[in-house]
C-alpha positions as CSV (number, residue, x, y, z in Angstrom):
1,M,0.0,0.0,0.0
2,T,1.4,3.4,-1.0
3,P,1.5,6.5,1.2
4,S,-0.9,8.2,-1.1
5,E,-3.4,5.3,-0.8
6,V,-3.3,5.5,3.0
7,K,-4.0,9.3,2.9
8,R,-6.7,9.0,0.2
9,I,-8.5,6.3,2.2
10,R,-8.3,8.3,5.4
11,E,-9.6,11.4,3.7
12,K,-12.4,9.4,2.0
13,L,-13.4,8.2,5.5
14,G,-13.5,11.7,6.7
15,M,-11.1,10.9,9.5
16,N,-8.2,12.7,11.1
17,Q,-4.9,10.8,11.7
18,A,-5.6,10.3,15.4
19,D,-9.0,8.6,14.7
20,L,-7.5,6.3,12.1
21,A,-4.7,5.4,14.5
22,D,-7.3,4.5,17.1
23,I,-9.3,2.3,14.7
24,L,-6.1,0.5,13.5
25,G,-4.9,0.0,17.1
26,L,-1.8,2.1,16.6
27,A,0.2,4.0,19.3
28,G,-0.9,7.4,17.9
29,R,-1.3,9.7,15.0
30,I,2.4,9.9,14.3
31,T,2.3,6.3,13.0
32,V,-0.3,7.3,10.5
33,T,1.8,10.3,9.5
34,H,4.7,7.9,8.9
35,Y,2.5,5.8,6.7
36,E,1.3,8.8,4.7
37,T,4.8,10.1,4.2
38,G,6.4,6.8,3.4
39,H,8.6,6.6,6.5
40,R,6.9,3.4,7.5
41,K,4.7,0.8,5.7
42,P,1.4,-0.3,7.2
43,S,1.3,-3.8,8.7
44,L,-0.5,-6.4,6.7
45,L,-3.5,-6.2,9.0
46,S,-3.6,-2.3,8.8
47,A,-3.4,-2.5,5.1
48,A,-6.1,-5.1,4.9
49,I,-8.4,-3.0,7.1
50,L,-7.8,0.1,5.0
51,R,-8.5,-1.8,1.8
52,L,-11.7,-3.2,3.3
53,F,-12.9,0.3,4.1
54,D,-11.9,1.4,0.6
55,E,-13.8,-1.4,-1.1
56,L,-17.0,-1.0,0.8
57,P,-19.9,1.0,-0.5
58,E,-20.1,4.5,1.1
59,K,-23.1,3.7,3.3
60,R,-21.4,0.5,4.7
61,Y,-18.0,2.1,5.4
62,R,-19.6,5.1,7.1
63,E,-21.6,2.7,9.3
64,L,-18.5,0.6,10.2
65,R,-16.4,3.8,10.8
66,D,-19.1,5.2,13.1
67,A,-19.6,2.0,15.0
68,L,-15.8,1.6,15.6
69,L,-15.4,5.2,16.7
70,T,-18.4,4.8,19.1
71,A,-17.0,1.6,20.6
72,L,-13.6,3.3,21.0
73,S,-15.2,6.3,22.8
74,A,-17.0,4.0,25.1
75,E,-13.8,2.1,25.9
76,R,-12.0,5.4,26.7
77,K,-14.8,6.4,29.1
78,L,-14.6,3.0,30.9
79,K,-10.8,3.3,31.2
80,R,-11.1,6.9,32.7
81,K,-13.7,5.7,35.2
82,K,-11.4,2.9,36.3
83,S,-8.4,5.3,36.8
């Protein structure tokens, strides 16, 4: 997967780098920056997830994106309550 493909898919999804990093389970947005600039290549799993999003019809990828972001937000809230 090329750096431009990563950026195009992220922008297609209407996501910032931090949100994409969260969905892909990455340490932070800097990793996505590295993917988009070619300093690092996405793992096979990250590339597969990005390709899946890219191949889905718009309605489906928006539903999946929103469900993942909602689940991540709920996990963060639980984590904060436990702290």
